[in-house]
Residue, then its C-alpha position, 0 to 999 in steps of 0.5 A: x947465491x941467488x941460485x942456491x936460494x932458488x934450489x932451496x925454495x924448490x926443494x921446500x916446495x917439492x917437500x910440501x907437495x909430497x907431504x900434501x899430495x903423495x898417494x898413501x894406501x889409506x883412506x882415513x875417516x874422522x873418529x873422536x875417541x872418548x877421554x882416556x880414563x888412564x891407569x887410575x881407579x879400576x885400572x890403577x897401576x900395579x905390578x901383580x904380573x911381575x910375579x908371573x912364571x915364564x916358560x921359554x920357547x927355545x928359538x921361537x917367539x910370539x905365543x899369541x894365544x894359548x889353549x889347554x889340551x885334554x891331555x893337560x898340555x899347553x898348546x900355542x902358535x908361534x910367529x913362524x907358523x909352528x904349533x907347539x905344546x909343552x907340560x907346565x911341569x917341564x916347560x923347557x921341553x917343547x914338542x912341535x906338532x905342526x906348521x900352519x904355513x901362516x901366522x897362528x893367532x887364536x887357538x881352542x880345543x873341541x874335544x881332541x880337535x884343535x881349531x886355529x885362527x890363522x891370519x893368512x891361511x884362514x880357520x883351520x884345524x888339527x884332528x887328534x891334535x893330542x896324538x903323538x904324531x901324524x898331525x895334518x892341518x886341515x882347512x875349515x874355511x877361508x872365504x865367505x860368499x866367494x870372498x877370501x878372508x885376509x885376517x882371521x884373528x880369534x875364535x870360540x867354540x859353542x857347545x853344538x860345535x859351531x865355531x865363532x870367529x873374527x876377520x879383523x879387517x877386510x882391507x888390510x892383512x896382519x902384516x899391515x895392521x898398523x894401516x888399519x888402525x891408522x885408517x880407522x875405517x871399521x871393516x872387521x867382521x864376526x862370523x860363524x862356521x858350521x862343521x856339519x854343513x860347512x857353511x860360513x855366515x857373517x853376523x856383524x860387519x863394520x867392526x873396529x878391528x874385530x879381535x877376541x871372541x868369547x861366548x857368554x853364560x848359557x851362550x846367550x850372546x857372544x862378545x867381540x873386541x873392537x881393538x881400534x875403538x877401545x871397547x867390547x861389543x855384544x851380539x845377542x844369540x837368544x831372547x828378545x834381542x837375538x840378532x842385535x848388538x850393543x856395547x858391553x864395555x867401552x872407553x877402555x884404557x888400552x887396545x883390547x886384543x884377545x878375550x876369554x870366558x872362564x865358564x863361571x863368572x869372569x871374562x878375561x881381557x888382554x889389553x895389548x898396548x895402553x892408549x896413547x895421547x898422540x894417537x887419540x889426538x890425531x884420530x879426528x884429523x884424517x888429513x893429518x893422518x895422511x900426511x903422517x903416513x908420508x913420513x919415514x917409518x922411523x918418524x911415525x912409528x915408536x916402540x910403546x912402553x913394555x907394559x902388561x895390562x889384563x883385566x877381568x869383567x863380570x857379566x855386567x861389564x864391571x871390572x873385577x880384576x886389574x893385573x899389570x906389570x910395569x917392570x918389563x918382566x912380561x909385556x905386550x900381552x895378547x891373550x889370557x886364559x884361565x885353566x885349572x886355577x892358573x892364568x896363562x898369558x900369551x904375547x905377540x912378541x915375547x919368547x915366553x908364555x907366562x902363568x900366574x895363579x888366578x887372583 
């Protein structure tokens, strides 16, 4: 009996040593989130997006972003690397035009050229993307100062053709984005690429998971989502503040993913997941997060509720629209783009694209 007790005690000691000392791939830093505003007030619960129309993607899934082409077709990228297009009048007919060989995330047209922010292959493009055939994926940039980018995320194109884009993290790639969130050590970047010179420039560093990008009115500034910090940062391009950053809006009730500007008066923001009180509670405790990382994945990762959260902000960062869905009709929204009187929604995991008339 005494031997059994010793064995049990030894196993307990080994377990404690494992939980306290076993190496983990993160070096977390302490961060105290602001109090969660929750889904109240400007973010009050509703089910407006439950009325959205769904367009199936056949055997594909994960239309992370959408882009309206100059041919009137909707373009998106899927989890298997495919770039597909379809007509909203006949959404069941998909035309696969290319495969990036990676994971396409942000998409945007510059005339007939389709730019793609691919998490693994970099900033790429397809010339004559609206042509019937002959589509070739070409590399714009995948490194800066000799350093390979590992998580190109979203993009927006200026009137002079400059592509503004994000590198979400310099520490973890798209397969390991949960590690980046758990570590909470900001390493994301805002960059630009000049199609004439081929130059890639880093403008802002140490962003908390740099995600969606949108140029503002008159291209006076560019906004970038900091997903792990629940906020949107502004980088000024003109005027007295040129080259400086400030906070456009903070303490959002969810994780901001993609970001778009309708060219008139609204920034649309997709909040991919609502905030979680457990995640917020462990952010100030780096050592506890290392212990959690040593637990089996089934004990430390849980599926979030199937919720859709989308907001619209005016030029001052005030919330003007709040669209949600708590029915499970469409959820895990990663992007929202306004085009021709409709909002087009993408998702990291859904087998559909969704659309709904602009409120």
